[in-house]
C-alpha positions as CSV (number, residue, x, y, z in Angstrom):
1,M,138.1,208.8,214.3
2,T,136.8,205.6,215.9
3,D,133.5,207.3,216.9
4,V,133.0,208.5,213.3
5,L,133.6,205.0,211.9
6,T,131.3,203.5,214.5
7,T,128.6,205.9,213.5
8,I,129.2,205.1,209.8
9,A,129.0,201.4,210.5
10,Q,125.8,201.7,212.5
11,V,124.0,203.9,209.9
12,A,125.2,201.8,207.0
13,I,123.9,198.6,208.5
14,L,120.6,200.3,209.4
15,V,120.3,201.4,205.8
16,F,121.2,198.0,204.6
17,V,118.5,196.3,206.7
18,L,115.8,198.7,205.6
19,T,116.6,198.8,201.9
20,S,117.1,195.1,201.6
21,M,113.7,194.4,203.3
22,I,112.0,197.0,201.0
23,G,113.7,195.6,198.0
24,L,112.6,192.1,198.8
25,G,109.1,193.2,199.5
26,L,108.9,194.9,196.1
27,S,110.3,192.0,194.2
28,L,108.3,189.2,195.8
29,T,104.6,188.4,196.6
30,V,103.2,187.1,199.8
31,R,102.4,183.8,198.1
32,Q,106.0,183.3,196.9
33,I,107.2,183.8,200.5
34,L,104.6,181.5,202.1
35,D,104.7,178.6,199.6
36,P,108.1,177.2,200.8
37,L,106.6,177.0,204.3
38,K,104.0,174.5,203.1
39,D,106.7,171.8,203.0
40,A,106.6,170.5,206.6
41,R,109.8,168.5,206.3
42,K,111.7,171.5,205.1
43,V,110.3,173.6,207.9
44,V,111.1,171.1,210.7
45,L,114.6,170.5,209.3
46,G,115.3,174.2,209.2
47,L,114.2,174.5,212.9
48,V,116.2,171.5,214.0
49,L,119.4,172.6,212.3
50,S,119.2,176.2,213.7
51,F,117.9,175.6,217.2
52,V,119.3,172.1,218.1
53,V,122.3,171.4,215.9
54,A,123.8,174.9,216.0
55,P,123.7,175.4,219.8
56,A,125.0,171.9,220.4
57,L,127.8,172.5,217.9
58,A,128.7,175.8,219.4
59,W,129.0,174.2,222.9
60,G,130.9,171.2,221.6
61,I,133.4,173.3,219.6
62,A,134.0,175.6,222.5
63,A,134.8,172.5,224.7
64,V,137.1,171.1,222.1
65,F,139.1,174.3,221.8
66,G,139.1,174.8,225.5
67,L,137.7,178.3,225.3
68,S,137.3,180.4,228.5
69,D,133.8,180.5,230.1
70,S,133.2,184.0,228.7
71,A,134.2,183.0,225.1
72,T,132.1,179.8,225.4
73,L,129.1,181.9,226.4
74,G,129.7,184.3,223.5
75,L,129.8,181.4,221.0
76,L,126.8,179.9,222.6
77,L,124.8,183.1,222.2
78,L,125.4,182.9,218.5
79,G,124.4,179.3,218.5
80,V,121.0,179.9,220.0
81,A,120.1,183.0,218.0
82,A,119.0,182.4,214.4
83,G,117.4,184.4,211.6
84,A,119.1,187.5,210.2
85,P,118.6,190.1,207.4
86,F,121.8,189.0,205.7
87,L,120.3,185.7,204.6
88,P,118.4,186.9,201.5
89,K,121.4,189.0,200.4
90,L,123.7,186.0,200.8
91,T,121.2,184.0,198.8
92,Q,121.1,186.5,196.0
93,M,124.9,186.4,195.9
94,A,124.9,182.6,195.8
95,H,122.1,182.5,193.2
96,G,119.9,180.5,195.5
97,E,116.1,180.4,196.0
98,V,115.4,183.9,197.3
99,P,111.7,183.4,198.2
100,Y,112.6,180.4,200.3
101,S,115.4,182.5,202.0
102,V,112.9,185.2,203.0
103,A,110.4,182.6,204.3
104,L,113.2,180.8,206.3
105,M,114.5,184.2,207.6
106,I,111.1,185.2,208.9
107,L,110.5,181.7,210.4
108,L,113.8,181.7,212.3
109,M,113.4,185.2,213.5
110,V,109.9,184.5,215.0
111,V,111.1,181.3,216.7
112,T,114.2,183.1,218.0
113,V,112.1,185.6,219.9
114,G,110.4,182.8,221.9
115,Y,113.2,180.3,221.9
116,V,116.1,182.4,223.3
117,P,114.4,183.7,226.5
118,L,113.2,180.2,227.2
119,V,116.3,178.2,226.5
120,L,119.2,180.5,227.5
121,P,118.3,180.7,231.2
122,L,118.3,176.9,231.2
123,L,121.9,176.9,229.8
124,V,123.3,179.8,231.8
125,D,122.5,180.3,235.5
126,G,121.2,183.7,236.5
127,V,120.6,185.2,233.0
128,A,117.3,186.8,232.1
129,V,116.4,187.7,228.6
130,S,113.4,189.8,227.5
131,A,111.6,188.5,224.5
132,W,110.3,192.0,223.6
133,D,113.9,193.4,223.6
134,I,114.8,190.8,220.9
135,A,111.5,191.2,219.0
136,R,111.4,195.0,218.9
137,P,114.3,195.6,216.4
138,L,113.2,192.6,214.3
139,L,109.7,193.9,214.1
140,T,110.4,197.6,213.5
141,L,113.5,197.3,211.2
142,M,112.8,194.1,209.3
143,L,109.2,192.7,209.3
144,L,107.4,196.1,209.2
145,P,109.3,197.4,206.2
146,L,109.0,194.0,204.5
147,A,105.2,194.0,205.1
148,V,104.7,197.6,203.9
149,A,106.7,196.9,200.7
150,L,104.6,193.7,200.1
151,V,101.4,195.7,200.4
152,V,102.7,198.4,198.0
153,R,103.8,195.7,195.5
154,A,100.3,194.1,195.7
155,R,98.5,197.4,195.3
156,Y,100.9,198.9,192.7
157,P,102.6,196.0,190.7
158,Q,104.7,198.5,188.8
159,S,106.6,199.3,192.0
160,A,108.5,196.1,191.4
161,D,110.6,198.2,189.0
162,L,112.1,200.0,192.0
163,A,113.4,196.7,193.6
164,P,116.8,196.7,191.7
165,R,117.6,200.2,192.9
166,F,116.9,199.3,196.5
167,N,119.0,196.1,196.1
168,Q,121.9,198.3,194.8
169,I,121.7,200.6,197.8
170,S,121.5,197.7,200.2
171,S,124.6,196.1,198.7
172,A,126.6,199.3,198.9
173,S,125.6,200.0,202.4
174,M,126.3,196.5,203.5
175,A,129.9,196.7,202.1
176,L,130.4,200.1,203.8
177,G,129.0,199.0,207.2
178,I,131.0,195.8,207.3
179,G,134.2,197.5,206.2
180,A,133.8,200.3,208.8
181,G,132.9,197.7,211.5
182,I,136.0,195.6,210.8
183,V,138.3,198.7,211.0
184,V,136.7,199.7,214.3
185,A,137.0,196.1,215.7
186,L,140.6,195.5,214.6
187,P,142.1,195.9,218.1
188,Q,139.5,193.4,219.5
189,I,140.1,191.0,216.6
190,W,143.8,191.2,217.2
191,D,143.4,190.5,220.9
192,Q,141.5,187.3,220.1
193,V,144.3,185.9,218.0
194,G,145.6,182.9,219.8
195,T,142.6,182.4,222.0
196,G,140.9,180.0,219.7
197,V,137.8,182.1,219.2
198,I,138.5,182.8,215.5
199,L,139.3,179.2,214.6
200,A,136.3,178.0,216.6
201,T,134.0,180.3,214.8
202,L,135.3,179.3,211.4
203,L,134.9,175.7,212.2
204,M,131.4,176.2,213.4
205,V,130.5,178.0,210.1
206,V,132.1,175.3,208.0
207,V,130.3,172.5,209.8
208,L,126.9,174.2,209.7
209,L,127.3,175.0,206.0
210,L,128.1,171.4,205.2
211,V,125.3,170.0,207.4
212,G,122.8,172.5,206.0
213,Y,123.8,171.7,202.4
214,L,123.8,168.0,202.8
215,L,120.4,167.9,204.5
216,G,118.8,171.0,203.1
217,G,116.5,170.0,200.3
218,S,116.1,168.3,197.0
219,G,117.8,170.8,194.7
220,R,120.9,172.9,194.7
221,D,119.1,176.2,195.2
222,Q,117.2,175.0,198.2
223,R,120.3,173.4,199.7
224,V,122.2,176.7,199.4
225,V,119.5,178.5,201.3
226,T,119.4,176.0,204.1
227,A,123.2,175.9,204.4
228,L,123.5,179.7,204.5
229,G,120.4,180.0,206.8
230,T,121.8,177.5,209.3
231,A,125.3,179.1,209.4
232,Q,124.1,182.7,209.5
233,R,123.2,183.5,213.1
234,N,121.1,186.4,214.4
235,L,124.0,188.7,215.2
236,S,121.9,191.6,216.4
237,A,120.1,189.4,218.9
238,A,123.4,187.9,220.2
239,L,125.0,191.3,220.5
240,L,121.9,192.7,222.3
241,I,121.9,189.9,224.9
242,A,125.7,190.1,225.3
243,G,125.6,193.9,225.9
244,T,122.6,193.9,228.3
245,S,122.6,190.6,230.2
246,F,126.4,190.3,230.6
247,M,127.6,193.8,231.3
248,D,129.8,192.6,234.2
249,T,131.7,190.3,231.8
250,P,132.6,192.4,228.7
251,E,134.6,189.5,227.3
252,V,131.3,188.0,226.3
253,L,130.4,191.0,224.1
254,V,133.9,191.1,222.6
255,T,133.7,187.4,221.7
256,V,130.3,187.9,220.1
257,L,131.6,190.9,218.2
258,V,134.7,189.2,216.9
259,A,132.9,186.0,216.1
260,S,130.1,187.9,214.3
261,L,132.7,189.6,212.0
262,V,134.5,186.4,211.3
263,L,131.2,184.6,210.6
264,T,130.0,187.4,208.3
265,A,133.2,187.5,206.3
266,A,133.3,183.7,205.9
267,L,129.7,183.6,204.7
268,L,130.1,186.5,202.3
269,G,133.1,184.7,200.8
270,T,131.2,181.4,200.6
271,A,128.1,183.0,199.0
272,A,130.3,184.8,196.4
273,E,132.1,181.6,195.5
274,L,128.8,179.7,195.2
275,G,127.4,182.4,193.0
276,R,130.6,182.4,190.8
277,R,130.4,178.6,190.4
278,R,126.7,178.8,189.6
279,G,127.4,181.4,187.0
280,T,130.2,179.4,185.5
281,T,128.0,176.3,185.3
282,T,125.2,178.2,183.7
283,T,127.5,179.6,181.1
284,S,128.9,176.2,180.3
285,E,125.4,174.7,179.9
286,K,124.4,177.5,177.4
287,Q,127.5,176.8,175.4
């Protein structure tokens, strides 16, 4: 049964990533995605928050909670890896600025590919990380489908009508994948109760959300994207590194897995609440 649920989770997440990238590509133009990156202050701020503040916060929180070396390393892996396909979906849920979320996602993913192999060996003795191993799934599963969909949208503008259907499929597959993943990981989650990992992850998410929102831009919609983009870590990259570079210490992979589920659940709840409040405010203004 566990093997079946694991397969369901893997396939569902794969479908989510592909359909969400295609849906975004069909609903946006290249110009809409690139325009937010013309704001140098916003770009620098996003990079500093994700690649300086987040790793430092992960290390500091692990120290405060007195986590084990393996748990500290797991949390640090999440801290150094940024950019994830969940960001545009979270932004849609929160009624934020979707084009900016796609631009920020791509920027963070590209920097992560070069940043993690360079910085992680400086933080952890004896670890070697391949930039290509990190880049390959990001390129093939995210950037390539997005690029193809953008080309199709530019060549056939009417293809934008298909975007809502892809968004529906991505939402359903995301829910299925996360639900199956939580069921599979319940034993590991239970084992981490009392170790401080769950509380440490929640605290990291809350602080990153607050810092990102307070410093993230001039308007509400930009602040929401920066907050979610800072708190949302590159789970696939962190899991990849944990599973390949630390095979002799499986506790690192368990920590990353549990922290990833906690982080995702917290951000989904936050995005849903932000979207609900935005909807309530909009309704009140119309009245």
